[in-house]
N, C-alpha and C positions, 0 to 999 in steps of 0.2 A: 086556795091552800098555802097557807105563810110558805117563806122561803124556805126555811128551816127544815120543815115535815117535807117538801118536795125534795129537794136535797137528798133526805133519808131515805126517800122512795126508791130514788134511781143506784142509791147506795147499796139500797140493799139487792134490786135487781141484780146490780152487779157482781154481790157476792153472793147471790143463789141460784145465780145465772139465768133470770128469768128475763126473756129481752122481747116479751109481748109489747110492744109498743108501736104502733099503727099510726105513721104519718098521716094527715089530714090533707084533703085533696088541696084545701083553700093553702094550708102552708105549702105547699108543692109546686102551686100555682106562682106564687106572690116571690116564691127565689127562682124560677127556673124561667120567667120572663128576661131576665138578664144575663141570659146564656145562647139565648135563640142562636147567634150566629154559627155555634159550635155544632150541630146537631143534622147540617145539609149533609145527605147522602153517607150518612154514619149509622153503622151500629148499635144499638143501645142496647145494655143487658143488664137487669134488675135478678140480681140473683137470691134476693133474700126476699124473694114476694112472690105468696100464693095469688096468684093471677085472679080468681074468684074473690078475693075480699081485696087486693092491693091498689090502692088509690093512684102510687105509680105507672100502675097500669090501665087504669082510670086515663090519667093524663095523658099520657104517651099515645094510645088509641087514638083520644079523641083530636090530639095535634100531630097526628101521623103526619097528613097534607102540608099543613101548614110550617111545620119544622122542617120537610124535604126528608124524612127519615127512609133510610135503606130496608133497615129490618129492626125489628124489637123484639128480644129472647127475653121471656119472664120465668125464673125459676123458683119453688121452692123447695125446702129440706126438713127434713127431720133427724138431728144429733140425738146420739142415745141421750144425751144430758141436756139437752135444751131441745124443749116441746118448743117450737115456734109456731106452729099453726096446728088445726085443728084440720085433718085429713077425712076425707072423704071414706067414711067406714067400709064401703064394698070395695076400697084398693087398698088404702091404707099404704100406699107406696108415693113418695116425691116423683113432682112429674113436672117439666116444662111445656112452654110453648114457645112457636117461632110464627109472628105474626109479619108478612111483607106490604101491607098494606089493603090487600085484597077488599076488605068489606069495609072501606073508607066511606063515610058518609052516614054510616047506620050509627045507632045508640049500642051501645055497650053490648056486645052479644055475647052468648053465652059460650065459652072458650072450647067446647066440642066442635062449635063452627069453626073454631081455628085448627084446632086438631092439638092433641094431647101427648105427649111424648113422655114416656114413663124412665125415668134414672135406675138403672140396675141395682145401685145401689142407694146410699142417703139422700146423695144429693147436695151433701154438705159442702161449702163454698172451695172448701179445701181439697176437695174428692178430684181426681181425676176428670170423671165427668165434667164435673163444673167449670174445672180449668179449659177442659178443650172448647166449652161453650167462651169461655172468657178470651180465649186466645183469635178468637174471628171475632170477637167485640171491638169498639173502638172507644166507648164511652160506657163507664157503669154509673148508673144512680138509684140508689136507693137507702134505706134505714137499716144499715148492719145492726146484728147483735152488739150492745155495749158491752157485753162482758167478754166480747172478744175483738175489739176494735182496733189494739197495737197490729193483731196478727191480721187484721182483713185489709187494714191498712198498706201494712206490708207488703201483702200480696201482691194489691195495685200496684205499688212501685216496683216491684221487681218486675212484673211483667210490662210497665211502662204503659196501664192504663189512665188516658182521663177520666175523672171522676168528677161526681157531687154527691155526697154524702153527710148525713145528718148524725150528731153525736151529740154527748155530754160535754159541756164548756172543759170539764176540768181534762179531758182526753189533751190538752194542749199542752199540760204541763207533764205529760209523760214523755221520757226523755228522748224517746223514738221520733214521736210526733213533732217534739219542739225542735229536735236536730232538723228533721225538715221542715220547719217553718224557718227555722233560721238560716237554710242554703236556699230558700226559697226558690223549693219546689213543691210547697203546699201553702194553703193560705186561705182565711176566713171568707166562708160567702157573705149575702147580703144581709143575710138577719139573723138573729140571735136574741138569747134572753127570753123578754117579752114580745119580741119581735117574731116569735113561734109561739103559735096560739094554743099546742095542746096537742095530748096523743089520743088516739083509742085504745082502751084495755079492755081486756077480756072481762066477765060475768066475775071470774074468780079473784081479782085483782081490787082489792079493799079503796074504795073512795076517802080520805082523809081531807079534813081542812075546809076551807073555802075559795079554793082555786080549781074548781070542779063540776061537773055538770052531765046531764045528761041532755044531749041534741036531740031535735026535733025527729030525728030518725032512729031515736034510741041508743044512741052511742055514749059509752059511759067515756067521758074527757078528763084528763089530768092535764093540768096546766105546769110543767116542773120553773118554766123560764131559767132555765141553766141548760139550753143549748144551743147548736149552733149547727151550721152547716160548712162542711169541709170539702174545699177542692183544688185543684191545679189549672182549672181553666180559666182565662183571664177575663176578666170584665172590667167596665169603667171606672169601679170604685175605687179600688185599686191604684189606681193613677192620681190620686185625690191629694193635694196636700193636707194635712191637718193644721187649720187656721190659727195659728198659736199669736197668743195677746199679753201673753204677763213678761216680764223682766225679772231676769233674775237680778241684775247689779244693783234694781232701784229697788228690791228687797229681800236680803238675802236669808234672812230669819224666816223668810217664807219657805223656804228648801233646806230641812236641814241635813245635816251630811250624815253616811253611813261610819258606825263604828268602824266595822269592818272591812271598809271597801273605798278607795277615792270618786265617791260619787256623792249625787245630789238625791233625796226622795221627793217623788210627787205623786200623791193620793189619786189625782184626776187627770186622765190625757188631756182635758180642757187647760191644763192648769201647767205642761211643759213650758219652760223657758224660752223665746225665741233666741236669746243672746248667750245660750250656756255653752262651750264647747266639748266640756266634758264629759263625763258617762250620765245618765239620768238613769234612775228606776223607775218605773210606772207598771201600775195595775195589769195583769195579764189581759184585760179588757181592751187593753191600748191594741191590739193586734188584728181588733174590727177595722179599725181605722189605718192599718200602715201602710204606709206606700214607701216599698223600698228606694225610691231616688231619694226619699225624704228624710230616710234614717237608716241607720246600721244598727242589726241586733249583734250585741256583745255576748252577752250569757246570761243565765236561768237562775236568779236564786240565790246564789251561794256567793259570801264572800271571798277573800283572800283567803282565809282561814281555813276555806271548807264548810263554816258552818253558814245559818240562812243571815243574810243580811239584818241588819240590828241598828238601832238607834236610840241611845241612852240605854243600850241592852234588851229592847224590848223589839222582836219581830214585826214587822208589817206583814200583812197577809202578802203571799208571792209575789215576787216584784222581775219584772224581765229589764238588763239592764240594756241601755241604749244609747245612741250617739246620733245627735242631729247634722246628717251630711251637708245642709245649706249653711248651717253656722261656720263650720269645719272650709269650707270650698269659698265663703266670703271673706275669712280670715286668710287663706293663701294671696286670695286675689288681690284685698288689701296690702299685702306686704310685699308684692311685686314691685 
């Protein structure tokens, strides 16, 4: 599927509140291996997951003992506006399960073996019943509704929970999310874009273009190539410096200045100059490699006049304004 069409697919999902994008087990495994140290003796809550179909449940059940988990809570819900899951006809009620490792070593069990507990209400993550489960958990890991992403992250921050969730890359342009990133309260995970292989979608989702497939198990897969993991759990990658090889002073013409802001534009993260002390506009994908000890985030997108940053009256796609801390520190040291 072409990137343009795939972006359109997720945009339509957000507009129409269709959030049935199920994460593949392979993508969960590839990302979660970087956070193993955080899970020992912790309660994990997956609050947007039907355990009968959730690959997050499969992952944590399979790895319960290896991760040293204390408990796993999996909950699904049915919002009046968002049909997230196809519930069993006989019950029609959202439910949750709590698992403490007693079936460790078995293949994925019928959830009846663990014990189903039904919500009195709809099980929405914003409901008090779900919040009560959240309060007794330590870490939240799930694929939340894309259309409710702001509100979902806001709740996790409010209750000071550790989390790892998957979402659309454009979420980092939301002012609420960007503020958290700027203040070093959340950051991007390891994989993004084509590093996330795709989502399982239900039968009623139309498959467009070339980057779609039906796998060996009959699952319908779409690969939007514009998603990311967002987290507040530390990992080694965010402490690695970006290796910078370009010099601003050797070729200033390569780094045009903005019309409405004192700073230069860079189109690719790898082209950030190592010797420029001022403000630099970089693409939003910079955040995937952002090391807060190497760079400072100044602001997002707007120039001094409140309008989008422009060069010769043309606006590049969203830019984040940053400053290289290590150039500044080197400058201060050299002046002493």
